[in-house]
C-alpha positions as CSV (number, residue, x, y, z in Angstrom):
1,X,0.0,0.0,0.0
2,X,1.2,3.5,-0.8
3,X,2.2,5.7,2.1
4,X,0.8,9.2,2.5
5,X,3.3,11.8,3.5
6,X,1.9,14.8,5.3
7,X,3.6,18.1,4.5
8,X,3.9,19.3,8.1
9,X,5.4,17.2,10.9
10,X,5.5,17.6,14.6
11,X,8.4,18.4,16.9
12,X,8.8,14.8,17.9
13,X,9.5,13.9,14.3
14,X,12.1,16.6,14.2
15,X,13.8,15.3,17.3
16,X,13.8,11.8,15.9
17,X,15.3,13.0,12.6
18,X,18.0,15.0,14.4
19,X,19.0,12.1,16.6
20,X,19.3,9.7,13.6
21,X,21.7,11.9,11.5
22,X,24.7,10.2,13.0
23,X,25.9,7.1,11.3
24,X,24.9,4.0,13.2
25,X,27.7,1.5,13.8
26,X,25.3,-1.4,13.1
27,X,23.7,0.1,10.0
28,X,24.1,-1.9,6.8
29,X,25.7,0.5,4.3
30,X,26.7,-2.2,1.8
31,X,24.2,-0.8,-0.8
32,X,25.8,2.6,-0.4
33,X,29.3,1.3,-0.8
34,X,28.3,-0.8,-3.8
35,X,26.6,2.2,-5.5
36,X,29.7,4.4,-5.2
37,X,32.1,1.6,-6.0
38,X,30.1,0.8,-9.1
39,X,30.2,4.5,-10.1
40,X,34.0,4.5,-9.6
41,X,34.4,1.4,-11.8
42,X,32.1,2.6,-14.5
43,X,33.5,6.1,-14.8
44,X,37.1,5.0,-14.9
45,X,36.3,2.3,-17.4
46,X,34.6,4.8,-19.7
47,X,37.4,7.4,-19.4
48,X,40.0,4.7,-20.3
49,X,37.9,3.5,-23.2
50,X,37.5,7.1,-24.6
51,X,41.3,7.6,-24.3
52,X,42.0,4.4,-26.2
53,X,39.5,5.4,-28.9
54,X,41.9,8.3,-29.7
55,X,39.2,10.8,-30.8
56,X,40.6,13.6,-32.8
57,X,38.1,16.3,-31.9
58,X,36.2,17.3,-28.8
59,X,33.3,14.8,-29.1
60,X,34.3,13.0,-26.0
61,X,31.5,13.6,-23.5
62,X,29.4,10.4,-23.0
63,X,25.7,11.2,-22.9
64,X,23.8,8.0,-23.5
65,X,23.8,5.2,-26.0
66,X,23.2,5.5,-29.7
67,X,19.8,4.7,-31.1
68,X,19.4,1.7,-33.5
69,X,19.4,3.9,-36.6
70,X,22.7,5.5,-35.7
71,X,24.2,2.1,-34.8
72,X,23.2,0.6,-38.2
73,X,25.6,3.1,-39.9
74,X,28.6,2.1,-37.8
75,X,31.0,-0.7,-38.3
76,X,30.8,-3.4,-35.6
77,X,33.2,-2.6,-32.7
78,X,33.5,-2.8,-29.0
79,X,31.0,-1.3,-26.4
80,X,32.5,2.2,-26.6
81,X,31.3,2.5,-30.2
82,X,27.7,2.3,-29.1
83,X,28.0,5.3,-26.8
84,X,26.5,8.7,-27.8
85,X,29.5,11.0,-27.5
86,X,28.9,14.8,-27.6
87,X,30.9,18.0,-28.0
88,X,31.2,20.7,-25.3
89,X,28.1,22.7,-26.5
90,X,25.8,19.8,-25.9
91,X,23.6,20.6,-22.8
92,X,24.8,17.5,-21.0
93,X,28.5,18.0,-21.4
94,X,29.1,19.0,-17.7
95,X,27.6,15.8,-16.2
96,X,30.5,13.4,-17.0
97,X,33.2,15.5,-15.4
98,X,30.8,16.4,-12.6
99,X,30.1,12.7,-11.9
100,X,33.9,12.1,-11.7
101,X,34.3,15.0,-9.3
102,X,31.5,13.7,-7.0
103,X,32.9,10.2,-7.0
104,X,36.4,11.5,-6.3
105,X,35.0,13.4,-3.4
106,X,33.4,10.3,-2.0
107,X,36.3,7.9,-2.6
108,X,39.5,9.9,-2.7
109,X,40.4,8.3,-5.9
110,X,43.0,10.6,-7.5
111,X,42.6,9.0,-10.9
112,X,39.1,10.3,-11.0
113,X,40.3,13.7,-9.9
114,X,42.8,13.8,-12.8
115,X,40.2,12.7,-15.3
116,X,37.6,15.2,-14.0
117,X,40.0,18.1,-14.4
118,X,40.9,17.0,-17.9
119,X,37.2,16.9,-19.0
120,X,36.4,20.1,-17.1
121,X,39.1,22.1,-18.8
122,X,37.6,21.1,-22.2
123,X,34.6,23.2,-21.3
124,X,36.4,26.5,-20.7
125,X,35.2,28.0,-24.0
126,X,31.6,27.8,-22.8
127,X,32.1,30.7,-20.4
128,X,31.5,33.0,-23.4
129,X,28.8,31.0,-25.0
130,X,25.5,32.8,-25.1
131,X,23.6,30.4,-27.3
132,X,22.1,28.3,-24.5
133,X,20.3,28.6,-21.2
134,X,21.9,25.4,-20.0
135,X,25.2,26.9,-18.9
136,X,24.3,26.0,-15.3
137,X,24.3,22.3,-16.1
138,X,27.4,22.6,-18.3
139,X,29.6,24.8,-16.0
140,X,28.2,24.4,-12.5
141,X,28.5,20.6,-12.6
142,X,32.0,20.7,-14.0
143,X,33.7,23.9,-12.9
144,X,31.5,24.4,-9.9
145,X,32.6,21.1,-8.4
146,X,36.2,21.7,-9.5
147,X,36.2,25.0,-7.7
148,X,34.7,23.4,-4.6
149,X,37.0,20.4,-4.4
150,X,40.3,21.3,-6.2
151,X,40.3,24.9,-7.4
152,X,42.9,26.1,-9.9
153,X,43.6,29.5,-11.1
154,X,40.9,30.8,-13.4
155,X,38.1,28.4,-12.2
156,X,36.2,31.2,-10.5
157,X,36.4,33.5,-13.6
158,X,35.0,30.7,-15.8
159,X,32.0,30.5,-13.5
160,X,31.6,34.3,-13.3
161,X,31.9,34.7,-17.1
162,X,29.5,31.9,-17.7
163,X,27.0,33.5,-15.4
164,X,27.4,36.8,-17.3
165,X,26.7,34.9,-20.6
166,X,23.6,33.4,-19.1
167,X,22.1,36.6,-17.9
168,X,22.6,38.0,-21.4
169,X,19.5,35.9,-22.2
170,X,17.4,37.7,-19.6
171,X,14.6,39.9,-20.9
172,X,13.7,42.7,-18.3
173,X,10.2,43.2,-19.8
174,X,9.3,39.6,-19.7
175,X,11.2,38.9,-16.4
176,X,12.6,35.6,-17.4
177,X,15.7,34.0,-19.0
178,X,14.9,32.7,-22.5
179,X,15.4,29.0,-22.9
180,X,15.4,28.0,-26.6
181,X,16.3,29.8,-29.8
182,X,14.6,27.3,-32.1
183,X,11.0,26.6,-32.9
184,X,8.0,28.9,-33.6
185,X,7.6,30.2,-30.0
186,X,7.7,33.9,-29.2
187,X,9.8,33.6,-26.1
188,X,9.9,30.0,-24.7
189,X,10.9,29.3,-21.1
190,X,11.1,25.7,-19.9
191,X,10.9,24.5,-16.3
192,X,14.4,23.0,-16.7
193,X,15.7,26.6,-16.6
194,X,15.2,26.7,-12.8
195,X,18.3,24.4,-12.5
196,X,20.5,27.0,-14.2
197,X,19.9,29.6,-11.5
198,X,22.4,27.9,-9.3
199,X,25.2,29.2,-11.5
200,X,23.9,32.7,-11.0
201,X,23.8,32.3,-7.3
202,X,27.4,31.1,-7.3
203,X,28.5,34.1,-9.4
204,X,26.6,36.4,-7.1
205,X,28.4,35.2,-4.0
206,X,31.8,35.3,-5.7
207,X,31.4,38.9,-7.1
208,X,29.0,40.4,-4.5
209,X,27.0,41.7,-7.4
210,X,23.3,41.6,-6.6
211,X,22.4,41.5,-10.3
212,X,22.8,37.8,-10.3
213,X,20.4,37.3,-7.4
214,X,17.9,39.9,-8.8
215,X,17.6,38.1,-12.1
216,X,17.4,34.7,-10.5
217,X,14.6,35.8,-8.2
218,X,12.6,37.5,-11.0
219,X,12.9,34.4,-13.1
220,X,11.8,32.2,-10.2
221,X,8.9,34.5,-9.3
222,X,7.6,34.4,-12.9
223,X,8.1,30.6,-13.1
224,X,6.0,30.3,-9.9
225,X,3.3,32.4,-11.4
226,X,3.1,31.0,-14.9
227,X,4.4,27.4,-14.9
228,X,2.4,26.0,-12.0
229,X,-1.2,24.8,-11.9
230,X,-3.4,25.0,-8.8
231,X,-2.5,21.4,-7.8
232,X,1.2,22.4,-8.0
233,X,2.0,20.3,-11.0
234,X,3.9,22.2,-13.7
235,X,3.8,22.5,-17.4
236,X,7.0,22.1,-19.4
237,X,7.1,25.1,-21.6
238,X,5.6,28.6,-21.2
239,X,5.6,30.9,-24.2
240,X,5.8,34.5,-22.9
241,X,4.0,36.1,-25.8
242,X,3.1,39.3,-23.9
243,X,3.2,38.8,-20.1
244,X,2.3,42.5,-19.6
245,X,-1.2,41.7,-21.0
246,X,-1.1,38.2,-19.4
247,X,-0.8,36.6,-22.8
248,X,1.1,33.4,-22.3
249,X,0.8,29.8,-23.6
250,X,1.4,26.7,-21.5
251,X,2.6,23.8,-23.6
252,X,4.8,20.7,-23.5
253,X,7.7,19.5,-25.6
254,X,8.9,16.4,-23.8
255,X,5.7,15.5,-21.9
256,X,2.7,13.6,-22.9
257,X,0.4,16.6,-23.4
258,X,0.1,20.3,-22.6
259,X,-2.0,19.5,-19.5
260,X,0.1,16.5,-18.3
261,X,2.9,16.3,-15.8
262,X,6.3,15.5,-17.3
263,X,8.1,13.7,-14.5
264,X,11.6,15.2,-14.9
265,X,10.1,18.6,-15.2
266,X,8.4,18.2,-11.8
267,X,11.7,17.1,-10.4
268,X,13.6,20.1,-11.9
269,X,11.1,22.5,-10.3
270,X,11.5,20.8,-6.9
271,X,15.3,21.1,-7.1
272,X,15.3,24.6,-8.4
273,X,13.0,26.1,-5.8
274,X,14.7,24.3,-3.0
275,X,18.0,25.9,-4.2
276,X,16.3,29.3,-4.4
277,X,15.3,29.1,-0.8
278,X,18.7,27.9,0.3
279,X,20.4,30.9,-1.4
280,X,17.8,33.6,-0.7
281,X,16.1,32.5,2.6
282,X,12.9,33.8,1.0
283,X,10.1,31.7,2.5
284,X,7.9,31.8,-0.6
285,X,10.5,29.6,-2.3
286,X,10.4,27.2,0.6
287,X,6.6,27.1,0.4
288,X,6.8,26.4,-3.3
289,X,9.3,23.6,-2.9
290,X,7.3,21.9,-0.2
291,X,4.1,22.1,-2.2
292,X,5.9,20.6,-5.2
293,X,7.3,17.9,-2.9
294,X,3.8,17.1,-1.6
295,X,2.5,16.7,-5.1
296,X,5.2,14.2,-6.0
297,X,5.2,12.2,-2.7
298,X,1.4,11.8,-2.5
299,X,0.8,11.3,-6.2
300,X,-1.1,8.0,-7.0
301,X,0.8,7.6,-10.2
302,X,4.1,7.1,-8.4
303,X,5.0,3.4,-8.5
304,X,5.9,1.4,-5.3
305,X,9.6,1.8,-5.9
306,X,9.2,5.6,-6.2
307,X,10.9,5.7,-9.6
308,X,8.3,7.6,-11.7
309,X,7.0,6.8,-15.1
310,X,8.2,9.3,-17.7
311,X,5.0,11.3,-17.4
312,X,2.5,11.1,-14.5
313,X,-0.3,11.0,-17.1
314,X,1.2,8.6,-19.6
315,X,-1.7,6.6,-21.0
316,X,0.0,3.2,-20.8
317,X,0.8,3.2,-17.0
318,X,1.8,0.8,-15.5
319,X,3.6,-0.3,-18.7
320,X,5.0,3.1,-19.5
321,X,8.8,3.6,-19.4
322,X,10.3,4.8,-16.2
323,X,12.6,7.7,-15.7
324,X,15.4,7.1,-13.3
325,X,16.8,10.5,-13.9
326,X,13.6,12.1,-12.5
327,X,13.9,9.9,-9.4
328,X,17.6,10.8,-8.9
329,X,16.9,14.6,-9.2
330,X,14.0,14.2,-6.8
331,X,16.1,12.4,-4.3
332,X,18.9,14.9,-4.4
333,X,16.4,17.8,-4.0
334,X,14.6,16.2,-1.1
335,X,17.8,15.5,0.8
336,X,18.6,19.2,0.4
337,X,15.1,20.2,1.4
338,X,15.3,18.0,4.5
339,X,18.2,20.1,5.8
340,X,16.4,23.4,5.3
341,X,13.3,22.8,7.6
342,X,12.9,21.8,11.2
343,X,10.7,18.8,10.3
344,X,12.6,17.2,7.4
345,X,12.4,13.6,8.3
346,X,9.6,12.8,5.8
347,X,11.7,14.3,2.9
348,X,14.8,12.4,4.1
349,X,13.0,9.1,4.4
350,X,11.4,9.4,0.9
351,X,14.7,10.3,-0.7
352,X,16.4,7.5,1.1
353,X,13.9,5.0,-0.2
354,X,14.5,6.3,-3.7
355,X,18.3,6.0,-3.7
356,X,18.1,2.5,-2.1
357,X,15.9,1.4,-4.9
358,X,18.1,3.1,-7.5
359,X,21.0,1.2,-5.9
360,X,19.3,-2.1,-6.4
361,X,20.0,-4.4,-9.4
362,X,16.8,-3.2,-10.9
363,X,18.4,0.2,-11.7
364,X,22.1,0.0,-10.8
365,X,24.4,-1.4,-13.5
366,X,26.5,-4.4,-13.0
367,X,30.1,-3.3,-13.1
368,X,31.5,-3.6,-16.7
369,X,28.0,-3.5,-18.2
370,X,25.5,-0.8,-19.3
371,X,28.0,0.8,-21.7
372,X,29.9,2.3,-18.8
373,X,26.9,4.2,-17.3
374,X,25.8,3.9,-13.7
375,X,22.0,3.8,-13.8
376,X,19.6,2.0,-16.2
377,X,16.0,2.9,-17.2
378,X,15.9,6.6,-17.9
379,X,13.8,8.4,-20.5
380,X,15.1,11.4,-22.4
381,X,12.3,12.6,-24.7
382,X,9.6,10.0,-25.2
383,X,7.5,12.1,-27.7
384,X,10.5,12.3,-30.0
385,X,11.4,8.7,-29.7
386,X,14.8,9.8,-28.2
387,X,16.7,8.0,-25.5
388,X,13.9,5.8,-24.1
389,X,14.7,3.2,-21.4
390,X,18.4,3.9,-21.7
391,X,21.2,5.2,-19.4
392,X,21.6,9.0,-19.2
393,X,24.6,10.9,-17.9
394,X,22.4,13.3,-15.9
395,X,20.7,10.4,-14.1
396,X,24.1,9.3,-13.0
397,X,25.1,12.8,-11.9
398,X,22.1,13.4,-9.7
399,X,22.2,9.9,-8.3
400,X,25.8,10.5,-7.1
401,X,24.9,13.9,-5.8
402,X,22.0,12.3,-3.8
403,X,24.5,9.7,-2.4
404,X,26.9,12.5,-1.4
405,X,24.1,14.5,0.3
406,X,22.9,11.3,2.1
407,X,26.4,10.7,3.5
408,X,26.7,14.3,4.6
409,X,23.3,14.2,6.4
410,X,24.1,10.9,8.0
411,X,27.7,12.0,8.9
412,X,29.2,9.0,7.1
413,X,32.9,9.3,6.9
414,X,33.9,8.1,3.4
415,X,37.3,7.0,4.8
416,X,35.5,4.2,6.7
417,X,34.0,3.0,3.4
418,X,36.9,3.4,0.9
419,X,40.6,3.3,0.4
420,X,42.3,5.1,-2.4
421,X,42.8,3.0,-5.5
């Protein structure tokens, strides 16, 4: 039977949660160690295989696996030849180095540190790239983790310059950062864009320039106003035709329909508003994050293992493809949210159940399999027939970030789990 998770908890629950943050000496953490060790093995295997492939350009960032049509045009080869490798300007380019940084942080493996720096530095040119709203994914996951864990000269300026490039896409009259430059929309903004505000907050703290916070908050405020429905589900795309006259259009691009709930979009929003509250301490963002969390946690379309179908309204549930990436993003966000409130045990417990399920054989790869990726069963864009029931590098990244946050909350010393290899 599905559990119901009330939004507000009592003081007793808070005390229980606080007392259980310390690692228990009798707690079985084998699932955690196996998940991180699997990540270490898979990431190193992939990096070594890419090196051996001796690629002559910058298409070295593993994103997913190739579709059957693309594979049909390739000569038979080993497993690395079936990986979808992208160049720096692909929106997912930051996740591979980011995953290596996170795994290095949890294991102390210097080989991963070296590889993470190598792939991070390949993204330096993006700091001046104004052709995408996804600079947060691309730079914050790579250079953001590099700056946090092993900073080198110039890292902070890459982050600051990338943030400046991102705010060049902000329209003061519409009050939002433009997402896409393709299609027939007037001024499209997708819920994913909430994730890129983290880059602006980082630059704001580095420079003490309030413009980064101001733009982030205006974008978040308008997203709250125009993306969300009364039940706190969100649409994927809002076309800001003329917001001054309240002329907007709510649509989808990767979801089932304009009125449905695309699972990863719901997770993006939860994560983004949680981060907005963490950085601004403005309670309206906390309220938004908690309401989004309640929608997810109490939704009858969520399966028993808490890994959602690609869309909450997919017509073929329970046979619809799952999206492990949405589950990983949700878990990471809920762990963070649990630390920002006095009654966060419900969020922690839900996120813990997600990552334990993602760490099971149903979703976690066997070492040496899954084309080097960590998680199985994600969905990229179902309506476009793209990346369905495959591994995705951003599922891996947010899974690892969720594991890291879990260890921090539980005060688990990684030195008790791992030795350097």
